C-alpha positions in Angstrom: 31.5 4.6 -15.2 29.3 5.5 -12.3 31.2 5.0 -9.1 29.6 2.4 -6.9 27.5 4.2 -4.0 27.4 7.7 -6.3 24.0 9.0 -5.5 22.5 10.3 -8.7 19.7 13.6 -9.3 17.4 11.0 -9.8 18.4 7.8 -8.0 17.9 7.9 -4.4 14.2 7.8 -3.0 13.7 10.9 -1.3 14.4 12.5 -4.8 11.8 10.6 -6.5 9.2 10.8 -3.9 9.3 14.7 -4.0 6.7 14.2 -7.0 4.3 13.4 -4.2 6.0 15.0 -1.7 3.9 17.4 0.7 5.6 19.9 3.5 3.9 21.7 6.5 0.7 19.6 6.3 -1.5 19.9 9.5 -0.8 16.9 11.8 -5.0 15.7 11.6 -4.6 15.9 6.9 -5.9 13.3 5.1 -2.7 12.2 3.1 -3.7 10.5 0.3 -1.5 11.5 -2.3 1.2 9.1 -2.5 -0.3 5.6 -2.9 1.0 4.3 0.4 -0.9 1.7 2.4 -1.8 3.3 5.7 -2.2 -0.2 7.3 1.6 -0.5 7.9 3.3 -3.8 8.0 1.4 -6.7 9.2 1.6 -7.5 12.9 3.9 -10.5 12.2 6.4 -8.4 10.1 6.5 -5.2 12.9 7.4 -7.7 15.5 10.2 -9.4 13.5 12.0 -6.1 12.3 11.4 -4.8 16.1 12.8 -7.7 17.3 16.0 -7.4 15.0 16.9 -4.1 15.6 19.2 -4.6 18.2 21.1 -6.4 15.6 21.4 -3.6 13.5 25.2 -3.0 14.2 25.8 -6.1 11.7 25.2 -6.1 8.0 23.6 -9.5 8.7 23.5 -10.5 5.0 22.1 -13.8 5.4 18.8 -11.6 5.9 18.8 -10.7 2.4 19.8 -14.0 1.5 16.8 -15.5 3.4 14.4 -13.0 1.7 16.1 -13.8 -1.9 15.4 -17.8 -1.2 12.0 -17.3 0.2 10.8 -14.9 -2.8 12.6 -17.3 -5.8 11.0 -20.4 -4.2 7.1 -18.6 -4.1 7.9 -17.5 -7.7 9.1 -20.6 -9.2 12.6 -19.3 -9.7 16.3 -20.1 -9.3 17.8 -17.9 -6.7 20.3 -16.1 -9.3 17.2 -15.1 -11.0 16.2 -12.6 -7.7 18.3 -9.3 -6.8 17.0 -8.1 -3.9 16.7 -4.1 -3.5 15.5 -1.5 -1.0 12.5 -1.1 -2.9 11.7 -1.0 -6.4 12.5 2.4 -7.6 16.8 1.2 -7.5 16.5 -1.6 -9.9 14.3 1.0 -12.4 16.8 3.3 -12.5 19.6 1.1 -12.8 17.7 -0.4 -15.6 17.9 3.0 -17.3 21.5 3.2 -16.9 22.1 -0.4 -18.2 19.6 -0.6 -21.0 19.4 3.1 -22.3 21.7 5.6 -24.0 21.6 8.7 -26.3 21.1 5.8 -29.1 18.6 3.6 -27.0 15.4 5.0 -25.9 13.2 4.5 -23.5 9.8 3.8 -23.7 6.7 4.4 -21.5 3.0 4.7 -21.4 1.3 8.5 -21.1 0.3 9.0 -18.4 2.4 6.5 -16.6 5.0 6.6 -13.9 7.6 9.1 -14.5 10.7 8.4 -12.8 12.2 6.0 -15.3 11.9 8.8 -17.8 13.4 11.2 -15.9 16.4 8.7 -15.4 16.5 8.4 -19.2 16.7 12.3 -19.9 19.7 12.4 -17.1 21.8 10.7 -19.3 20.5 11.8 -22.5 18.3 9.2 -23.6 15.5 9.7 -25.5 11.8 9.4 -23.8 9.1 8.1 -26.1 5.6 8.2 -24.5 2.8 5.9 -25.8 -0.6 7.4 -25.3 -2.7 4.8 -23.5 -6.0 3.3 -25.3 -9.4 4.3 -25.1 -10.0 1.8 -22.1 -6.7 2.5 -20.4 -4.7 -0.4 -21.2 -1.3 0.1 -22.5 -1.0 0.2 -26.0 1.8 -2.6 -26.6 1.6 -2.4 -30.2 2.8 1.4 -30.3 5.2 0.6 -27.5 6.9 -2.1 -30.0 6.9 0.2 -32.9 7.8 3.2 -31.1 11.7 2.9 -32.3 13.5 0.1 -33.7 16.4 0.7 -31.7 14.5 1.1 -28.1 16.6 0.1 -25.3 14.0 -0.5 -22.5 10.2 -0.7 -22.4 8.6 0.2 -19.3 4.9 -1.0 -17.9 3.3 -0.4 -14.8 0.9 -2.6 -14.4 -1.9 -2.1 -13.1 -0.9 1.3 -14.4 0.4 4.4 -12.2 -1.6 6.7 -12.4 -4.7 5.2 -13.9 -4.7 1.9 -11.7 -5.9 0.4 -14.8 -4.9 -3.3 -16.0 -3.1 -4.4 -19.5 -4.2 -8.3 -20.0 -1.3 -10.5 -19.4 -1.6 -11.8 -23.1 -1.0 -8.3 -24.3 2.4 -8.1 -22.3 3.1 -11.4 -23.6 2.8 -10.4 -27.1 4.9 -7.4 -26.2 7.5 -9.5 -25.4 7.4 -11.4 -28.6 7.1 -8.5 -31.1 9.7 -5.8 -29.1 12.7 -4.8 -31.2 15.5 -7.2 -31.0 17.7 -6.7 -27.6 15.4 -4.8 -26.2 14.3 -5.3 -22.6 10.6 -5.1 -21.7 10.3 -4.2 -17.7 6.9 -5.0 -16.0 6.6 -3.1 -12.7 4.4 -5.2 -10.7 4.0 -2.8 -7.6 0.4 -3.0 -7.9 -0.2 -6.1 -9.1 -1.1 -7.9 -5.7 -4.0 -5.5 -5.3 -5.5 -6.3 -8.7 -5.4 -9.9 -8.1 -3.9 -10.3 -11.6 -1.3 -12.9 -13.2 2.0 -12.1 -12.5 5.3 -12.1 -14.9 7.5 -14.1 -13.7 6.9 -17.2 -15.7 8.1 -15.2 -18.4 11.1 -14.9 -16.1 11.7 -18.4 -15.7 11.3 -18.8 -19.8 14.4 -16.4 -19.9 12.8 -14.1 -21.9 13.9 -10.4 -22.5 12.0 -9.3 -19.0 12.5 -7.6 -15.7 10.0 -7.9 -13.3 9.9 -5.7 -10.1 8.5 -6.2 -6.9 7.9 -3.7 -4.0 6.9 -4.3 -0.5 5.7 -0.3 -0.2 2.1 -1.0 -1.3 0.1 -4.2 -0.2 2.7 -5.3 2.4 2.5 -1.3 3.6 6.5 -1.0 3.9 7.2 2.2 2.0 9.3 3.6 4.3 11.0 0.3 5.4 12.2 -0.2 1.7 12.3 -3.7 0.5 12.0 -5.0 -3.0 13.3 -6.9 -5.6 14.1 -7.3 -9.3 13.7 -10.7 -11.3 15.4 -11.6 -14.6 17.9 -13.3 -16.2 21.2 -13.8 -14.4 23.0 -11.9 -17.3 20.4 -8.9 -17.4 20.8 -8.7 -13.4 24.3 -8.2 -13.4 24.1 -5.2 -15.9 21.8 -3.8 -13.8 24.1 -4.6 -10.2 27.1 -2.9 -11.8 25.5 0.5 -10.6 25.1 -0.1 -6.8 27.1 -1.3 -3.9 26.7 -2.0 -0.3 24.1 -4.1 1.9 20.4 -3.9 2.3 18.5 -2.5 4.9 18.1 -5.6 7.3 15.2 -4.3 8.5 13.4 -4.4 5.4 14.7 -7.6 4.3 13.5 -9.2 7.9 10.0 -7.3 7.4 10.0 -8.7 3.8 10.5 -12.5 4.5 8.1 -12.6 7.6 5.8 -10.8 5.3 6.1 -13.1 2.3 5.2 -16.3 4.8 2.0 -14.9 6.4 -1.0 -16.8 5.2 -4.0 -14.5 3.8 -2.4 -11.5 4.1 -2.4 -10.6 0.7 -5.9 -11.7 -0.1 -7.4 -10.1 3.3 -5.7 -6.4 2.0 -6.7 -6.8 -1.4 -10.4 -7.2 -0.8 -10.3 -4.6 2.3 -8.9 -2.2 -0.5 -11.3 -3.3 -3.1 -14.1 -2.2 -0.5 -13.1 0.8 0.2 -12.2 1.6 -3.5 -15.5 0.6 -4.3 -17.5 2.6 -2.0 -15.8 6.0 -3.6 -16.7 4.7 -6.9 -20.2 4.2 -5.7 -20.5 7.7 -4.1 -18.6 9.6 -7.4 -21.6 7.8 -9.2 -24.0 8.8 -7.4 -22.8 12.5 -7.8 -22.0 12.3 -11.4 -18.7 12.7 -10.9 -16.2 11.2 -13.7 -13.2 9.3 -12.9 -11.3 6.1 -14.6 -12.3 2.6 -13.3 -9.4 1.4 -11.4 -8.5 -1.9 -9.9 -5.6 -0.7 -7.6 -5.1 1.4 -4.6 -5.4 4.6 -6.6 -7.7 6.4 -9.3 -8.0 9.1 -11.4 -10.9 11.5 -11.2 -12.0 14.1 -13.9 -12.0 17.4 -11.9 -13.3 19.0 -15.6 -11.4 22.0 -14.7 -7.7 22.6 -14.2 -7.0 19.9 -11.7 -4.1 22.3 -9.8 -7.1 24.5 -8.8 -9.1 21.4 -7.4 -5.8 20.3 -5.8 -5.5 23.8 -4.0 -9.2 23.7 -2.8 -9.1 20.2 -1.3 -5.8 21.4 0.7 -8.0 23.8 2.4 -10.3 21.5 3.7 -7.1 19.0 5.0 -7.4 16.6 2.1 -4.0 16.3 0.4 -4.3 14.0 -3.1 -2.1 13.6 -5.7 -0.8 15.3 -8.9 -2.3 15.5 -12.1 -0.3 14.3 -15.6 0.5 16.8 -18.6 -1.4 14.8 -21.2 -4.8 14.7 -18.9 -4.6 18.3 -16.9 -8.2 17.9 -15.7 -7.3 14.7 -14.0 -5.8 13.9 -10.8 -4.9 11.1 -9.0 -6.2 9.9 -5.7 -4.8 7.5 -3.7 -7.3 4.7 -1.1 -6.9 5.3 2.1 -8.7 4.3 5.3 -12.6 4.4 4.9 -12.4 7.0 7.5 -10.2 9.0 5.3 -12.3 8.1 1.9 -15.3 9.2 4.2 -13.6 13.0 4.4 -12.3 12.9 0.8 -15.6 12.4 -0.1 -16.8 15.3 2.1 -14.3 17.7 1.1 -14.6 16.9 -2.5 -18.6 17.1 -2.6 -17.7 20.7 -1.1 -14.8 21.9 -3.4 -17.0 20.6 -6.6 -20.2 22.3 -5.4 
């Protein structure tokens, strides 16, 4: 058993962020490397958090309860099916601790979000990577057949880093055909941005499913930390034994307020889409290859070692994401503001000339 409050090498958010962390970037650099939302929290959430800071000397557990109640109501779930967290990385890693082991592998996509795999390797669990299909979806049949003893199958949908969507019917097929006793985790960090259907209905049906949500992306609260895991109470109980302590009250207040702001999600979804499609029009015009995305990031094919292009872009004060070993000539680019993406376009044209 790992002591409550322990900080594991893979567990804390700052350790995870090192994958996209940049040191020494100039103050006027374009930072489109970490799938952040440059808009930040909405005005209503920002005001609510500012007003609550003076009360920060107390734990204010009631604010976490309010967030839990609000999210449960919107998702059509009983309250005990929702567990608040400071972001969604903690429940991802706690699920790895709870459901994988040296005899129960962790299954993920390739390319896919790596941090769960890092957690699995740390505790000696085998990590099985299933390449995406030719049209960039999770290969759910390969994932289901990966290992009859699999403990946890992880899907980020839309996928990180590709920003591509796996249809809900494929996810439902996986839940119905996974190995017995295995848990399917659906990370919905970017689902709001795509407009795709959520999977909390599977949770309500008491399936072996965990759904993750974060307020880091469309809600613009990456540094403020708010999120949740949604699952059957017995599943949540196995996860929560690996953590203890109160939630950051600013994050809880900001999340609760954000959920109640009408039109926030569709307005931001449209803004991100318009900027993303503008970049794709530019890439098409200059015959640059990329993976069509429905998220706030995309993979562009540099046709040469991606790290060379990443380095060259930094000389232009444009900081993009990283490559994945399975795709060494692709680099992930986050969707920033229109001004930021205009600077990216100019820099990319220069670097690729």
